[in-house]
C-alpha positions as CSV (number, residue, x, y, z in Angstrom):
1,M,57.2,120.8,63.7
2,E,56.2,123.0,60.6
3,F,58.2,126.2,60.0
4,N,56.7,129.4,58.7
5,F,59.2,132.4,57.8
6,T,56.7,135.1,58.1
7,S,55.6,134.0,61.8
8,W,59.1,133.6,62.8
9,A,60.2,136.9,61.5
10,K,57.1,139.1,62.7
11,N,59.1,140.4,65.7
12,L,62.2,141.2,63.6
13,P,62.7,144.8,62.4
14,Q,61.5,145.5,58.7
15,P,64.9,146.1,57.2
16,V,66.1,142.8,58.6
17,I,63.2,140.8,57.1
18,E,63.8,142.6,53.7
19,V,67.7,141.7,53.8
20,L,66.7,138.2,54.6
21,E,64.3,137.8,51.8
22,K,66.6,139.4,49.4
23,E,69.4,137.0,50.4
24,E,67.0,134.0,50.5
25,F,67.3,133.3,54.1
26,T,63.5,132.3,54.4
27,S,63.8,128.5,54.4
28,L,64.3,126.6,57.7
29,S,67.2,124.6,56.2
30,A,69.1,128.0,55.4
31,L,68.4,129.6,58.7
32,K,69.1,126.2,60.9
33,Y,72.8,126.0,59.6
34,A,73.5,129.8,59.4
35,G,76.7,130.7,61.3
36,E,77.9,134.2,62.8
37,K,79.9,134.9,59.6
38,D,76.9,134.3,57.5
39,L,74.6,136.7,59.4
40,E,77.5,139.3,60.0
41,S,78.0,139.4,56.2
42,L,74.4,140.7,55.7
43,K,74.2,144.5,55.0
44,L,72.7,145.3,58.4
45,K,73.1,147.7,61.3
46,R,75.1,146.1,64.2
47,G,72.2,146.3,66.5
48,H,70.0,144.6,64.0
49,I,72.6,141.8,63.7
50,V,72.5,141.3,67.3
51,E,68.6,141.0,67.3
52,L,68.9,138.7,64.3
53,K,71.7,136.3,65.8
54,A,69.5,136.0,68.9
55,A,66.4,135.1,67.0
56,V,68.4,132.6,64.7
57,A,69.9,131.1,68.0
58,D,66.5,130.5,69.4
59,L,65.3,128.8,66.0
60,Q,68.4,126.6,66.0
61,Q,67.6,125.7,69.6
62,K,64.1,124.6,68.8
63,Y,64.6,122.7,65.4
64,G,68.0,121.2,66.2
65,G,70.1,123.1,63.9
66,G,73.8,124.3,63.7
67,P,76.6,126.7,65.0
68,L,74.4,129.2,67.1
69,R,72.8,126.6,69.2
70,A,72.7,127.7,72.9
71,A,72.6,124.3,74.3
72,D,75.7,123.4,72.4
73,Q,77.9,125.8,74.5
74,V,79.5,123.4,76.9
75,A,82.3,123.6,79.5
76,P,86.0,123.7,78.1
77,L,88.5,121.1,78.9
78,Q,91.2,122.2,81.4
79,G,94.6,121.4,82.1
80,L,96.8,120.0,79.3
81,L,94.1,120.3,76.7
82,G,93.8,124.0,76.9
83,N,90.5,125.4,75.2
84,M,89.4,122.5,73.4
85,A,85.7,121.7,74.0
86,I,84.0,118.4,74.9
87,Q,81.2,116.7,72.8
88,S,78.1,118.7,72.8
89,A,74.4,117.7,73.8
90,S,73.1,114.4,71.9
91,P,71.6,115.2,68.4
92,G,67.9,115.5,68.3
93,E,67.5,116.7,71.9
94,T,65.4,119.9,71.3
95,Y,64.3,120.6,74.9
96,L,66.4,122.8,77.3
97,R,67.9,120.4,79.5
98,I,69.6,121.1,83.1
99,V,72.7,119.4,82.1
100,D,73.3,121.7,79.2
101,F,73.0,124.8,81.3
102,V,75.4,124.0,84.0
103,P,78.1,126.8,83.6
104,A,81.8,126.0,83.2
105,S,82.6,127.3,86.5
106,M,80.6,124.6,88.0
107,A,82.0,121.6,85.9
108,V,82.8,118.3,87.4
109,E,86.6,117.4,87.5
110,E,87.4,114.0,86.3
111,E,90.7,112.2,85.9
112,V,91.5,110.3,82.5
113,T,94.5,108.0,82.5
114,L,96.3,107.8,79.1
115,G,99.2,105.4,78.1
116,G,102.5,105.9,79.7
117,G,101.1,106.7,83.1
118,V,99.9,110.0,81.9
119,T,96.9,111.3,83.8
120,L,94.8,114.4,82.6
121,K,92.2,116.4,84.8
122,L,89.1,117.3,82.6
123,A,86.3,119.7,83.5
124,N,83.2,118.2,82.1
125,K,79.6,119.2,82.5
126,P,78.0,116.7,84.9
127,K,75.9,113.8,83.8
128,L,72.2,113.9,84.8
129,E,72.9,111.7,88.0
130,K,75.8,113.7,89.1
131,V,73.8,117.1,88.9
132,S,73.7,118.6,92.4
133,P,71.1,120.9,93.8
134,C,73.4,123.8,93.5
135,H,74.0,122.8,89.7
136,W,70.2,122.5,89.3
137,I,69.4,125.9,90.8
138,V,72.0,127.7,88.6
139,A,71.0,125.9,85.5
140,N,67.3,126.2,86.1
141,A,67.8,130.1,86.5
142,K,69.8,130.4,83.1
143,I,66.9,128.2,81.5
144,M,64.3,130.6,82.8
145,A,66.4,133.5,81.6
146,K,66.4,132.2,78.1
147,L,62.7,131.3,78.2
148,M,61.7,134.8,79.1
149,N,63.0,135.9,75.8
150,T,60.4,133.7,74.0
151,V,56.8,134.7,73.2
152,D,53.9,134.1,75.7
153,F,56.2,132.7,78.4
154,D,54.4,132.5,81.8
155,H,57.2,133.2,84.3
156,E,54.8,132.8,87.1
157,A,53.8,129.2,86.1
158,Y,57.7,128.5,85.7
159,L,58.3,129.7,89.3
160,C,55.3,127.6,90.4
161,Y,57.4,124.6,88.7
162,T,60.7,125.6,90.3
163,E,58.9,125.5,93.8
164,M,57.3,122.1,93.1
165,V,60.8,120.8,92.1
166,G,62.0,121.9,95.6
167,E,59.2,120.4,97.5
168,L,59.8,117.1,95.5
169,G,63.5,117.2,96.4
170,A,62.5,117.5,100.2
171,R,60.5,114.1,100.0
172,F,62.0,112.0,97.1
173,S,65.5,110.8,96.3
174,W,67.4,113.6,94.6
175,Q,68.4,111.3,91.5
176,S,64.6,110.3,90.9
177,V,63.8,114.0,91.1
178,L,66.4,114.8,88.5
179,L,65.0,112.0,86.2
180,Y,61.5,113.4,86.8
181,D,62.6,116.8,86.0
182,D,64.2,115.9,82.7
183,E,61.4,113.9,81.6
184,Y,59.0,116.6,82.4
185,R,60.7,119.3,80.5
186,K,60.9,116.8,77.4
187,R,57.1,116.4,77.6
188,Q,56.5,120.0,78.1
189,S,58.5,120.9,75.1
190,T,56.4,118.3,73.1
191,S,52.9,119.0,74.4
192,G,53.2,122.6,75.3
193,F,51.3,122.2,78.6
194,A,51.5,125.0,81.4
195,W,54.6,124.8,83.5
196,G,53.7,123.3,87.1
197,T,50.9,121.1,85.6
198,P,50.8,118.0,87.7
199,N,51.7,114.8,86.2
200,P,50.5,111.8,88.4
201,H,51.9,109.3,86.0
202,L,55.4,110.6,86.1
203,S,55.2,111.0,89.7
204,T,54.1,107.3,90.2
205,V,56.7,105.5,88.0
206,I,59.8,107.9,88.5
207,L,59.8,109.6,91.9
208,C,61.3,107.2,94.7
209,E,61.0,108.1,98.3
210,R,64.0,107.5,100.3
211,A,64.5,103.8,101.5
212,Q,61.0,103.1,99.7
213,Q,60.3,99.5,98.7
214,V,59.1,99.1,95.1
215,P,55.9,96.9,94.7
216,G,56.9,93.4,93.4
217,N,60.6,93.6,94.7
218,K,60.9,91.1,97.5
219,S,64.4,92.1,98.3
220,G,63.1,95.1,100.2
221,K,65.3,97.4,98.2
222,A,64.3,100.2,95.9
223,T,64.8,99.1,92.1
224,T,67.1,101.5,90.6
225,G,69.0,101.8,87.3
226,S,72.4,103.2,86.6
227,G,73.3,106.1,88.8
228,G,70.7,105.2,91.4
229,I,68.0,106.5,89.5
230,R,64.6,104.5,89.7
231,R,63.0,103.0,86.7
232,P,59.4,102.0,85.9
233,V,58.8,98.3,86.5
234,G,57.0,96.2,83.8
235,P,54.3,93.5,84.1
236,S,57.0,90.7,84.7
237,G,58.8,92.6,87.4
238,K,61.8,93.6,85.2
239,E,62.6,97.2,84.9
240,V,61.3,99.0,81.8
241,C,63.9,100.1,79.1
242,L,63.8,103.9,79.0
243,Q,65.4,103.9,75.6
244,Y,62.8,101.7,74.1
245,T,59.8,103.5,75.7
246,N,61.0,106.8,74.9
247,K,62.3,106.5,71.4
248,G,60.9,103.2,70.2
249,T,64.3,101.6,69.5
250,C,66.9,100.3,71.5
251,L,70.4,99.6,70.7
252,Y,70.7,96.2,72.6
253,G,67.6,94.6,70.9
254,S,66.8,91.1,72.2
255,R,70.0,91.3,74.4
256,C,68.6,94.2,76.5
257,R,68.4,93.3,80.1
258,F,65.2,95.6,80.6
259,E,61.7,95.1,79.5
260,H,60.5,96.4,76.2
261,V,57.2,97.7,77.1
262,C,55.2,101.0,77.7
263,D,56.0,102.6,80.9
264,T,52.4,103.7,81.1
265,C,50.3,100.6,80.6
266,G,52.8,97.8,80.4
267,K,51.7,96.5,77.0
268,E,54.2,95.9,74.1
269,H,54.3,99.3,72.3
270,P,56.8,102.2,73.2
271,G,55.5,104.8,75.7
272,K,55.9,107.4,73.1
273,D,53.0,105.7,71.3
274,H,50.8,105.0,74.3
275,Q,48.2,107.8,73.3
276,A,47.9,106.9,69.7
277,T,47.4,103.1,70.7
278,A,44.8,104.2,73.4
279,N,42.7,106.2,70.8
280,T,42.9,103.4,68.2
281,S,41.7,100.7,70.6
282,A,39.0,103.1,71.7
């Protein structure tokens, strides 16, 4: 993802651009890791600093940068741990995930037992499979509010996508809709297609109707992964390893209990490389 300072800064006030150029804040690496103190130390009017912070936060969110990333603002731990913060989103996740926008007021309470019989109650943002429809509605609204500050955002298309998720939730298991939504957001961030564009492939391999039997599963039960989320099934009848097909690698290697094949065609390459492989064979 190529960065161009002139293009990025075109919506900033001219005095801000001049100061950034003077202080050599024109490279991606400098802006990615700029903190609030760095920006506040610049000789700018307070209103301009606010605009600059917002622009840098968006940049850091997009390129996976540092301290101003909005997606890293997570729910605080409660109880004996006071105001400590939990671990932020996984590094490298640049798309806007529902789990990262669930507010602290809706955090899921979990009990952790320490040595000596001490039990702590911690408020944590929910894992994907634990996101409720109420969580999703609030987080989706927050994501839409953030996207409305970006250039060329089509709010009507996003509302159509929101409506589509609601319709999917009425027909399919909520856990499979959450997995579909998460994968859809990642692919939209990568490919830039319009929100609400149908994706028949994702619908086929991820969405699971309630009490639906998966083809090739003679037990009569739906094939599900951890948390009750349905996984694609490979040619051998085994579930596809999502880590392998999405990232090209798997921490478990040959010990993985899932099949290392493409989730689109079932051949021995990651799903992320499917289009390039298809073009080569053509």
